[in-house]
C-alpha positions in Angstrom: 7.7 -18.4 -14.9 3.8 -18.5 -14.2 2.2 -14.8 -13.2 1.6 -14.1 -9.6 -2.0 -13.5 -8.1 -1.9 -10.4 -6.0 -1.8 -11.8 -2.8 1.3 -14.0 -4.1 3.0 -10.6 -5.3 2.3 -9.4 -2.1 3.9 -12.4 -0.3 7.2 -12.5 -2.5 7.0 -8.7 -2.0 7.7 -9.3 1.4 10.1 -11.8 1.1 12.1 -10.1 -1.7 12.3 -7.2 1.1 12.9 -9.4 4.3 15.7 -12.0 2.3 14.0 -15.5 4.8 11.4 -15.2 6.9 8.4 -17.9 8.7 5.2 -17.8 7.9 4.3 -15.3 11.2 6.9 -13.0 10.2 5.5 -12.8 6.9 2.4 -12.6 8.6 2.9 -9.3 10.9 4.0 -7.2 8.1 1.5 -7.4 5.9 -0.2 -4.7 6.1 -4.2 -3.4 6.2 -6.3 -6.9 6.2 -4.4 -9.9 7.4 -5.2 -13.0 6.3 -5.7 -15.6 8.5 -2.1 -18.2 9.3 -2.9 -21.4 7.1 -4.6 -19.2 4.4 -1.0 -17.1 4.3 1.0 -21.0 4.8 -1.2 -22.0 2.0 0.4 -18.9 -0.1 3.8 -19.8 0.5 3.4 -23.4 0.0 1.5 -22.2 -3.4 4.5 -20.1 -4.4 7.3 -22.9 -3.6 5.1 -25.0 -6.0 5.3 -22.1 -8.8 9.5 -22.0 -7.4 9.1 -18.6 -6.5 10.4 -19.5 -2.8 12.2 -22.4 -1.3 12.6 -23.3 2.3 14.7 -24.5 5.5 13.4 -26.8 7.6 14.1 -25.7 11.6 12.3 -28.5 13.6 8.9 -28.5 12.8 8.5 -24.7 11.0 10.2 -23.8 7.4 11.7 -20.4 6.7 11.6 -19.5 3.3 13.0 -17.4 1.3 12.9 -16.1 -3.2 14.5 -18.3 -5.4 13.2 -15.8 -8.2 14.8 -12.0 -7.7 12.2 -9.1 -7.8 14.2 -8.4 -10.7 14.2 -11.3 -12.9 10.1 -10.8 -12.2 10.0 -7.4 -13.3 11.4 -7.9 -16.3 9.7 -10.5 -17.6 6.2 -8.9 -16.7 6.9 -5.4 -17.8 7.8 -6.7 -21.0 4.3 -8.8 -21.3 2.7 -5.7 -19.8 4.2 -3.6 -23.3 3.5 -6.3 -25.4 -0.3 -6.8 -24.6 -0.9 -3.3 -23.7 1.4 -1.3 -25.9 1.8 -3.2 -29.0 5.3 -4.0 -27.7 6.1 -0.5 -27.9 7.7 1.6 -25.8 7.1 4.7 -27.0 3.2 4.2 -26.6 3.8 3.5 -23.3 6.1 6.4 -22.7 3.3 8.8 -24.4 0.6 7.2 -22.1 2.3 8.2 -19.0 3.4 12.1 -21.0 -0.3 12.4 -21.7 -1.8 11.4 -18.4 1.3 13.6 -16.7 2.9 10.8 -14.6 6.2 11.7 -16.3 8.1 15.6 -16.2 9.8 16.9 -19.4 12.7 16.8 -16.9 12.3 12.9 -16.5 12.1 12.3 -20.2 15.4 14.2 -20.6 17.0 12.0 -17.8 15.8 8.9 -20.2 17.0 10.9 -22.9 20.7 11.3 -21.4 20.5 7.9 -20.1 20.2 7.0 -23.3 22.4 8.7 -25.3 25.6 7.6 -22.8 24.5 4.3 -23.7 25.5 4.7 -27.8 
């Protein structure tokens, strides 16, 4: 599974949400500056070539749908980011967020509770 560009990730997030969509429906969901229809169509076709989406044909148009789940993608790339930036250490990741005050003591206690319940 290849890493997606920012634009491809944006399109995938829309497809994960909509489940199935024509290019014009994807275009309607894009926030901020919208790409040209043909540009978006190329992005979607690239996602298909990479194996992230497939399509159903309706006459001369295609309705696209994800074949890679958000969970599959997240799991692969979160683990890769932890390996690349935190030396494969979840402890380093959590420590980073604690130092940046992005995670509270209450949230850390919830994580500990979740881990203890799994044992």
